[in-house]
Each structure stands twice: as structure tokens, then as C-alpha cells.
PALUMLUM-398363 format. One line per field, with one value per residue (C-alpha): y, x, z. Coordinates in Angstrom, 3 decimals, m for minus. Each point is the difference from the previous one (the first is absolute). Layout:
# PALUMLUM-398363
north (Y|...)
east (X|...)
up (Z|...)
# end
This chain:
# PALUMLUM-398363
north (101.140|2.249|3.707|1.269|m1.758|0.939|3.481|0.138|m1.898|3.217|2.182|3.497|0.732|2.403|1.427|3.356|1.834|m1.510|m3.159|m2.333|m2.675|m3.310|m2.380|m3.593|m3.159|m0.522|3.220|3.632|1.475|3.917|0.620|3.253|1.864|0.906|1.020|m0.776|m3.254|m2.069|m1.909|m2.454|m1.855|m2.968|m1.418|m3.627|m2.585|m3.025|m0.490|0.333|m3.330|m0.215|m2.015|m3.436|1.699|m0.232|m2.636|m0.083|1.311|3.362|0.668|2.231|3.686|0.240|3.276|3.066|2.945|2.955|1.853|m1.202|2.158|m1.005|2.943|m1.852|m3.039|m3.175|m1.473|m2.146|m3.669|m1.374|m0.601|0.107|3.192|0.402|m1.017|3.158|1.849|m1.527|2.490|m1.655|1.038|1.400|1.350|m0.132|1.969|m3.004|m3.670|m2.758|m3.472|1.738|1.440|m1.360|3.511|1.539|3.627|1.599|2.756|0.874|3.037|2.442|m0.902|m3.217|m2.744|m3.261|0.800|m2.860|m0.973|m1.026|m2.154|0.293|m2.807|1.193|m2.057|m0.943|m3.648|m0.610|0.926|3.864|3.011|1.957|1.846|3.359|0.197|3.388|m1.271|m1.788|2.901|m0.256|3.382|0.467|m3.016|0.677|3.427|m1.951|m0.987|m3.248|m1.148|m1.252|m2.315|m1.223|m2.729|m1.384|m3.657|m2.118|m0.549|m2.520|m2.384|1.542|m0.571|m3.253|m2.390|m3.603|m2.270|m3.588|1.331|2.829|m2.482|m2.143|2.681|1.435|m1.594|m0.118|m1.681|2.345|2.690|3.056|2.577|2.179|3.065|m0.940|m0.743|3.502|1.390|m2.051|1.603|3.240|m0.507|m1.167|3.200|2.107|m2.011|0.494|3.723|1.811|1.663|1.752|1.650|0.865|m3.455|m2.987|m3.262|m1.538|1.726|m0.774|m0.063|m2.117|1.343|m0.487|0.043|m2.381|m2.111|1.770|m0.885|m3.533|0.606|0.651|m2.952|m2.159|1.946|m0.566|m4.042|m0.105|m1.276|2.018|3.075|m0.574|2.845|2.680|1.723|0.681|0.687|m0.656|1.819|m1.908|1.729|m1.860|m3.139|m3.716|m3.432|m2.011|m2.935|0.433|m2.650|m2.152|m0.732|m3.627|m0.882|0.346|0.864|1.849|0.030|1.624|m1.348|0.184|3.115|m1.785|m1.953|3.797|0.777|m2.873|1.289|3.729|m0.862|m1.574|2.634|2.869|m1.908|m1.174|m3.440|0.612|2.160|1.602|0.781|1.853|1.799|1.309|1.614|4.082|0.893|2.017|m3.248|m2.084|1.661|0.402|m3.987|m0.627|2.197|m1.281|m3.646|1.099|m0.633|0.332|1.616|m1.676|m1.080|m3.816|m2.586|m1.114|m1.512|2.691|3.638|m1.223|m3.233|m0.757|1.642|3.314|m1.086|m2.985|2.282|1.931|m2.945|m1.416|3.470|0.024|3.524|2.940|1.062|3.479|2.372|0.312|2.543|m1.016|0.699|0.199|2.395|0.036|m0.186|m2.277|m1.755|2.883|0.861|m3.483|m1.749|m2.075|m1.792|m1.679|m2.869|m0.998|2.545|m0.212|3.476|1.476|1.956|m3.037|m2.102|m0.262|m0.659|m3.408|m1.069|1.667|m2.149|m3.059|0.307|0.738|m2.926|m2.499|1.824|0.036|m2.690|m0.288|3.674|1.530|1.320|1.859|1.131|1.583|1.715|1.846|0.426|0.281|m0.403|3.323|1.651|m2.127|2.145|1.095|m3.469|m1.368|2.712|m0.379|m3.594|m0.173|3.019|m1.739|m3.432|1.661|3.068|m0.104|m3.586|0.688|3.016|m1.601|m3.256|1.997|1.825|m3.075|m1.530|2.628|m0.004|m3.790|0.494|2.580|3.119|3.104|m0.012|3.079|m0.150|2.744|0.291|3.000|1.043|3.455|1.416|3.274|1.308|m1.178|m3.842|0.012|1.275|m2.520|m2.677|m0.906|1.288|m0.751|m2.014|m2.167|2.080|3.047|0.298|0.527|3.662|0.589|m1.937|1.460|3.539|0.436|0.494|2.676|m2.115|m3.026|m1.400|1.875|m2.460|m0.396|1.321|3.586|0.789|3.196|2.520|0.724|m0.026|m3.290|m1.793|1.609|m0.824|m3.662|m0.342|1.799|m2.644|m2.853|1.204|0.370|m3.265|m1.780|2.016|m0.995|m3.777|0.386|1.759|m2.059|m2.877|1.501|2.178|3.532|3.407|3.371|0.981|m3.454|m3.235|m2.408|m2.843|m3.560|m2.867|m2.475|m2.556|2.491|m0.519|m0.449|3.827|1.524|3.477|1.139|2.476|1.716|3.995|m0.503|m2.287|m1.880|m3.148|m2.926|m3.649|m3.132|0.771|m2.172|m2.108|m3.733|0.650|m1.055|m3.392|m0.720|0.565|m1.711|m3.224|0.116|0.475|m2.476|m2.385|0.761|m0.575|m3.389|m1.115|1.145|0.474|3.110|3.663|2.629|3.360|2.238|m2.771|0.620|0.295|m0.812|m0.746|m2.100|m3.975|m2.421|0.196|m2.943|m2.413|0.569|m1.902|m0.233|2.704|2.473|m0.738)
east (m101.973|3.098|m0.206|0.968|m2.919|m2.344|0.622|m0.186|m3.306|m1.588|0.941|m1.161|m3.059|0.113|3.359|1.535|2.260|3.169|m1.218|m1.718|m2.140|m0.394|m2.860|1.661|m2.007|2.153|m1.519|0.497|3.359|1.407|3.725|1.795|0.687|3.483|1.640|m2.908|m0.225|m2.566|2.201|m1.717|2.167|m0.645|m2.825|m0.839|m0.110|m0.659|m1.119|2.804|1.784|0.237|m1.351|m1.358|0.477|4.074|1.024|m2.849|m0.863|m1.040|m3.667|m1.734|m0.966|m3.653|m1.053|m0.719|m2.517|1.658|2.558|3.229|3.203|2.635|2.553|2.770|1.743|m0.826|2.411|3.114|m0.480|1.616|3.614|3.621|2.397|2.365|3.544|1.959|1.301|m2.092|m0.475|m3.319|m1.164|m3.400|m2.020|m3.742|m2.633|m1.688|0.438|m2.734|m1.016|m3.201|1.517|m1.529|m0.663|1.215|0.212|m0.918|1.120|m2.158|m0.055|m2.934|m3.098|1.799|m2.145|1.031|3.773|2.447|0.971|3.363|0.037|3.252|1.181|2.670|3.190|1.500|1.160|m3.762|0.834|0.299|m1.485|m3.053|m2.219|0.519|3.499|0.511|2.086|m3.132|m1.898|m2.135|m0.480|2.856|m1.567|m3.664|1.069|0.770|m3.763|m0.124|m1.392|2.529|m1.186|2.475|m0.783|0.877|m0.122|1.082|3.627|2.289|m1.433|m3.424|m0.126|2.122|m0.212|m0.996|m0.939|m1.373|m3.038|m0.638|m0.093|m2.490|m2.542|0.144|m2.576|2.402|2.618|2.566|1.880|2.052|0.010|m2.178|2.017|m0.281|m3.716|m0.348|1.476|m2.667|m2.665|1.173|0.055|m3.517|m0.992|1.434|m1.686|m3.182|0.450|2.547|m2.613|m1.328|3.344|0.119|1.811|m0.308|0.086|1.002|3.279|1.794|3.723|1.424|3.528|2.306|3.740|2.323|m2.575|m2.709|1.142|0.157|m3.765|m0.347|1.554|m2.256|m3.091|1.035|0.106|m3.120|m3.348|m2.184|1.830|m1.352|m1.901|0.880|2.729|0.983|3.944|2.744|3.229|2.874|2.726|3.066|m1.778|0.971|m1.361|1.418|m1.440|m1.974|m1.457|m2.878|m2.539|0.577|2.807|3.870|1.413|2.948|1.605|m2.495|m2.091|m3.963|m1.788|m2.042|3.233|1.528|m3.160|0.277|3.512|m1.065|m2.770|2.467|2.415|m2.656|m0.778|m3.465|m1.519|m3.154|m1.678|m1.879|3.137|1.073|m3.140|0.210|3.244|m0.220|1.134|3.129|1.232|m0.481|1.872|2.909|m0.106|0.028|2.589|2.238|m1.192|1.458|m3.436|0.956|m3.295|m0.611|m3.000|m0.679|m0.763|m3.778|m1.477|m2.789|1.127|3.497|m0.382|3.622|3.706|m0.021|2.216|m2.046|m2.974|2.027|1.518|m3.635|m1.254|m2.691|1.036|m2.445|m0.060|0.954|2.551|2.719|3.079|2.661|3.802|2.201|2.895|3.719|0.660|m2.579|1.983|2.019|m2.675|m0.940|3.045|m1.927|m2.143|3.542|0.362|3.519|1.653|3.917|1.895|0.720|2.701|1.839|m0.775|2.383|m0.005|1.312|m2.828|m2.649|0.936|0.262|m3.656|m1.288|1.374|m1.000|m3.589|m0.302|1.704|0.168|m1.843|2.788|2.144|m3.414|m0.415|3.098|0.079|m3.141|0.482|4.270|2.123|1.592|m2.903|m1.247|m2.433|m1.540|m0.307|m1.771|m2.745|m0.359|m0.006|m2.901|m1.715|0.013|m1.417|m2.634|m1.006|1.507|m0.711|m3.730|m0.630|1.439|m1.858|m3.438|0.261|0.937|m2.867|m2.686|1.171|m0.492|m3.487|m0.411|0.109|2.108|2.827|2.370|3.514|1.826|3.168|0.413|3.637|m0.114|1.654|0.145|2.997|m0.969|m0.937|3.077|2.056|m1.426|0.812|m3.529|m0.284|m4.045|m0.678|m3.221|m2.883|1.904|m2.368|m3.106|0.112|0.715|m3.067|m2.064|1.383|0.535|3.776|m0.389|m1.718|2.219|0.475|2.021|3.066|m0.305|3.307|m0.913|m1.391|1.187|m2.605|1.427|m1.194|1.557|m1.545|m3.403|0.073|0.712|m2.834|m2.255|0.898|m0.629|m3.328|m0.909|1.265|m1.955|m3.114|m0.261|0.450|m3.141|m1.889|1.006|1.883|2.995|2.326|1.020|1.251|m0.038|3.284|1.877|0.842|m2.830|0.253|m0.775|m1.298|3.041|m0.594|1.234|3.648|0.082|m0.850|0.080|m0.216|3.393|m0.886|3.679|m0.095|m2.760|m1.852|2.394|m1.784|2.367|0.019|1.201|0.309|2.758|0.931|0.275|m0.660|m3.641|0.859|2.270|m2.540|m2.430|2.037|0.995|m3.809|m0.969|2.304|m1.211|m3.600|0.795|1.779|m3.151|1.977|1.965|m1.417|0.209|0.177|2.844|2.655|2.252|3.756|2.367|m3.413|m1.383|m0.733|1.822|m1.306|m2.516|0.816|m1.276|m3.002|m1.513|m2.668|2.794|2.457)
up (m3.011|0.571|0.849|m3.154|m1.891|2.422|m0.285|m3.465|m0.289|1.801|m2.899|m0.676|m2.059|m3.110|m1.790|m0.113|m2.489|m0.534|1.701|m2.902|1.062|m2.352|0.374|m0.656|0.334|3.248|1.396|m0.122|0.814|0.424|m1.323|m0.797|m3.023|m0.714|m3.208|m2.009|1.237|2.330|2.773|2.015|3.138|2.425|m1.838|1.628|m2.576|2.329|3.424|2.606|0.348|3.836|2.560|m1.382|m3.530|0.762|m2.544|m2.090|m3.509|m0.200|0.403|m2.223|1.527|0.149|m1.915|2.613|m0.771|2.343|m1.833|1.054|0.593|m2.422|0.678|1.919|m0.810|1.868|2.589|m1.351|0.332|3.354|m0.720|1.667|m0.062|m2.496|0.585|1.343|m2.488|m2.969|m3.003|m0.120|3.032|0.699|3.089|m0.069|1.806|0.936|m0.433|0.454|m0.465|m1.697|m3.078|m3.235|m1.632|m3.048|m1.828|m3.172|m1.828|m2.994|m2.563|0.699|m1.968|m1.305|m2.258|m1.069|0.868|0.336|3.206|1.575|3.140|2.253|2.220|2.477|0.452|3.485|0.103|0.564|3.726|m0.159|m2.306|m0.321|m2.319|1.616|m0.484|m1.817|m2.664|m1.346|m0.172|m3.115|m1.238|m2.537|m1.598|0.080|m1.777|m2.924|m0.197|1.863|3.297|2.728|2.678|3.090|2.002|3.581|0.606|2.962|0.514|1.652|2.214|m0.296|m4.089|m0.866|3.327|m0.813|2.811|0.108|1.821|m1.912|m3.170|2.073|0.606|m3.868|m2.071|m2.827|2.394|m0.512|2.161|m0.844|m2.667|1.922|m1.088|m4.169|1.044|1.205|m3.398|m2.135|2.557|m0.701|m3.846|0.381|2.118|m2.931|m2.773|1.792|1.041|m2.209|m2.453|2.471|0.516|m3.670|m0.667|m2.837|1.694|m3.321|m0.341|3.576|0.237|2.973|0.961|2.956|0.730|2.064|2.255|m2.007|m3.428|1.539|0.913|m3.769|m0.982|2.441|m1.450|m3.491|1.078|2.090|m1.646|2.803|m1.479|m3.480|m1.868|2.726|m1.854|m3.575|0.345|2.565|0.665|2.027|1.519|1.806|0.511|m0.231|m1.032|2.736|1.464|2.938|2.792|m0.597|2.272|0.975|m1.652|0.488|m3.489|m1.500|2.922|2.288|2.605|m0.425|1.118|2.571|1.229|0.348|1.867|2.553|0.797|0.138|2.399|2.687|m0.805|0.843|3.303|m0.910|m0.277|m2.191|m2.649|2.967|1.840|m3.130|m0.622|3.830|m0.486|m0.521|m3.477|1.024|2.026|m2.711|m2.353|2.469|0.798|m3.796|m0.835|2.980|m1.258|m3.652|m1.749|m3.603|m1.693|m3.429|m1.999|m0.279|m2.668|1.469|m2.809|0.168|m0.609|m1.143|m1.576|m0.925|0.191|m1.653|m2.811|m0.605|m0.681|m2.441|m1.927|m0.416|m1.378|2.493|1.447|m0.506|m3.783|0.367|m1.135|2.206|0.851|2.195|1.031|2.885|1.131|m0.434|3.740|1.393|2.721|1.341|2.362|0.680|1.221|2.744|m2.656|m0.887|2.485|0.958|m1.959|0.999|1.146|m3.392|1.142|1.196|m3.078|m2.801|m3.737|0.650|2.739|m2.613|m2.925|1.923|1.566|m3.278|m1.363|2.233|0.026|m3.776|m1.349|m4.037|0.039|2.210|m3.167|m1.101|3.500|0.696|m3.659|1.030|3.991|m0.032|3.217|m1.130|2.050|2.562|1.493|m3.288|m1.415|3.371|m0.075|m3.875|m0.038|2.836|m1.734|m3.510|1.465|2.285|m2.176|m3.386|m0.719|1.234|m2.433|m3.069|0.675|0.188|m2.746|m2.086|2.012|m1.275|m3.555|0.039|0.406|m2.246|2.364|m0.392|2.551|0.761|1.941|1.748|1.892|2.663|0.058|1.369|3.034|1.847|1.536|3.632|m1.192|m1.896|2.927|2.295|m2.453|m0.763|m3.833|m1.062|3.052|0.497|m0.271|m1.212|m2.993|1.898|0.805|m3.796|m1.168|2.484|m0.438|3.585|0.113|2.376|2.567|0.542|3.635|2.503|m0.485|m3.691|m1.784|m0.909|m3.736|m1.201|m1.134|m3.556|m3.352|m0.878|3.090|m0.808|m3.854|0.796|2.285|m2.522|m2.618|2.207|1.397|m3.503|m1.115|3.021|m0.411|m3.829|0.557|2.259|m2.181|m3.405|0.986|m1.925|1.610|m1.383|1.155|m1.760|m1.476|0.980|m2.200|m0.815|2.093|m2.222|1.626|0.734|m2.458|m2.494|m0.111|3.639|0.721|3.562|1.330|2.277|2.323|0.426|0.453|m2.815|m1.581|m2.648|m2.336|m0.149|m1.115|1.567|3.565|1.517|m2.764|1.124|3.713|m0.543|m1.661|3.091|2.885|m1.850|m0.422|3.801|0.860|m2.329|1.448|3.509|m0.858|m1.301|3.095|2.318|3.274|m0.907|0.516|m2.965|1.300|0.652|1.110|m3.037|m0.222|2.966|2.320|m2.882|0.720|m2.106|m3.702|m0.583|m2.654|m3.372|m1.035|m3.574|0.554|1.016|m3.314)
# end
């Protein structure tokens, strides 16, 4: 067992003023009291996934008897540094492979309170629950309990290999990060009542890769009954690798594992398990390992969109949305993007007509050559995030569940001057009430009444959804479900109720993705516009 886990097990008996002790089924923990809340940090929810447990499903943490100190965040999961200059860059006090912990913010004397479980983003390769922007205090002041979790990332969380599949009783590998998330939800179900929470009123929420994790949990049979509502922020129903089969333009996950093993200088699973964690991350990064969940037939039984098409996803109320400037801080995800400064209108239109065929006129209407950069970013945004959000609200409505759509279109002077209006994840500090606790390179959010009012409204909407399954905020517009006149909430300076987001664009991208799915050999992700593959022929299903 790693040092931090062993140290915590020792514990210190008793309690002191300002240091609440909760005796949960998992064992007693001591936290801190702050502003009327009891806060517990770094509680392990599974055994350390190290040594022989590397690349195995999380194992249950045995109950402990001594009071465990829960006043400090646990280490971040092992990961590569952020790219230089990234506005998302964070530094962590500690980073280890032994990292499966969670944190809890609970109102003092809470009883049967609804629970929000937050899953951080970071492309499934970076991030941690300890980031200051994810502080749950403001949301907890609305009368809910907030839980945030760590889960295995990158090569530790999403690596598949034939030897791993062979040693698994289920014959599968990969998805370890997703299994960690399910284990954390099981821990919450078993223990949250001791902290004043209602295990029957758990909302799962996440943004970016965290939002993608929510889609995985909505689709995963093993997660059924562990949550009652879901919030999906800036995620995508993109296709993902299948464990043993090349499909939709992606190699099988096991074939990728074979290639990666060689690239990392190993010959076997034993060799890989012998490599220390920092070195393994460095080699995986150099080998360009793409961290993604896997259709393994067990945890994820089919492509996400197929699950939603069949109505087999979790039957829960849902809130989802995306931001206006999603792609402007994510240019690196657009492979083969031409030098926009040297790309003229004629070249742009030629590329669109080549790639979109009979749909080119409709595409150019929405994404014209008059603003090439804006059109390139908007097209990828709408195919990746916008189509997903609108698909989700339609899919939940189709199974009789209320679903709410938002569009975050708010910019600050610093972000707008940098050309990244309403950038990816820019809504997160507003809905957490942490606009004063953003990362060091994050565009500054001014401390003004307007910014604080917008944040207050968003905290209210999110907390209300956690409580009731319907978002609402004091002295703000009512937010109806999307199936009522295609309603959505636009956050731009203040909440504004609107209808029919980007008319016609959802239908265009639905047609494109339908054809790619029917073709069977073309991926659907952010490959839109000038970097799109040639449009697949129409089929009877896609007419």
C-alpha cells in the first residue's frame, strides 16, 4: 500500500471542535468545519491500484476502525504535465498511481439531502478533484451534498491489451477509469447517508471528459441504480474503439495495446507492470496514446449512440449543453487543419463541396466562406458538442424523461480580447460559484456585480436540478424542458430563455453522422468542414 494510504489508516482517535467525525460503514473519518459545512477530503473508495492491481478493476477498500484523517486532498492521479501556456494548467501537491479518493462537502446537520457527484474533465488524461475551481462549498450552501472524485487516467485508466483480456474473468480489458467511477458511486450509495445524504437522490455531473464519463455511466448496465439524475456539460457521442474489432475507422483497442507495448519498449504485460508510473506516463505520451473508453461488451455493450437509439440508457432526468467557443482553446484536436491565414474563400468552398457533396449548399449556409476561421471552429463545435447536446435531450424525451438544454455564450473582457469568447469549460466556475478560484492562466473573471449575479443564477439552476430534477433559480426565467417548444437557456450576461437553437444545423449533422454510421468505416467526432472525410452515400435509413 502506498505511503499516503498507510498514513491515513493510522488515524487519530477522538474529535475536536471544528473537526467533525463521521462514522460511516466504510469507517470513521475526521474532516473540518468551515462556514457551516462539514468538509472531508481524500477518503479512499477503493484499494490502491498499484503493483499487481495495475490494470485491474478497482477492489473494495476494507472497512477501517481507527479514525482516518480526511482534512487534505488525496494525490492527483498520475498524469503528464499540461502543455506550456495552457489556460487549463494546474499544479498538484502530490501525484501518484495510488489516487482513488473522493471529497465531500455537506451542510452541517444535513439529513437526507440530495447529492451531486462531480467527475472532472481533462481529456481522460489530466485533472483532479482537488482543483480549486471544483470547490463544492457554494453548491452545498444551496442545501445539497457535493462529492468529487479521482479516477485513473490515461495509460492507467484506459489501456487494453490481449494479455489483460486473457487474465480477466470476463475476457475484457480497458475501461478501468470508468470502473473506478462506478466504484465511487457504489461507495456513495453505501456511505453517503452517514454524511447526511440521500443515496436515492444522486445526480452525476461532469464537463468535457467528465461529461463524456456521464455518457458512459448513462450507458453502462453496471451503473444502473447508482444515480437518479445526470448533467452532461460539453461532451460528445463520438464513436469509440471496440475491444477486438476494427470498426468505424478505428483499430481495435487490443491492437492499439499491441502497438503501444512495442512503442513503450516492452515485450509483455509483466514488462509494463514493472515500469514505474512516471516513466510509463512519459512513454505513453511520447507514443501518442489516445485515452478513451472502449466498447468491451461488458461495461459498455455497444457504441454510445446505439445505446441511446435503442432507448437502453438510464431513464433519468437530464440537463446538458455546450459553450459558444468550445473549439477556440482546443485547436489541437482538429487533425490536418490548414493554415487558416493562408486559406482563401475559394479553397474553403472547394473543400466543402468535395467533402459534403449534395449537402454542401446547406453546410455553406450555416458555415460560410466569409468567415473561414469562425466557420471552421463553429462546424466542429456543432458536430462534436452541439449535435450531442441536442441528440441527448431528444433521446431522453423519447423515453419519457425531462431534459433541459443550455447554451453558454458569456465572455469576459480578457477572454474576448484573447479571441476565446465562451471557451471550452468557461461555464464551470460560474456553476460552481468559484469565479474567484480559477487556474493561474485562466482569462481573468472581473469581480463585478454582473459576474457574481450570473454565477449565483447558475449555482441556483444546477443545485435546483440536483434537488428536484428541474432547474430553477430565484428571480430568473423559468427553464422548461426542451420538448416544450424546443426551449433552451442561453447564458450571456444573464440567463435568457430562448427557443430553437441554431435552426437546421442539428438536422444537417444528424444526416452526416447517420451516413458515417451506415458506412461503418468512417469515424464521427470533430472531423467537420474542411477536415471532414468525403460524405458517405445516402442510405434508405438516412433519407
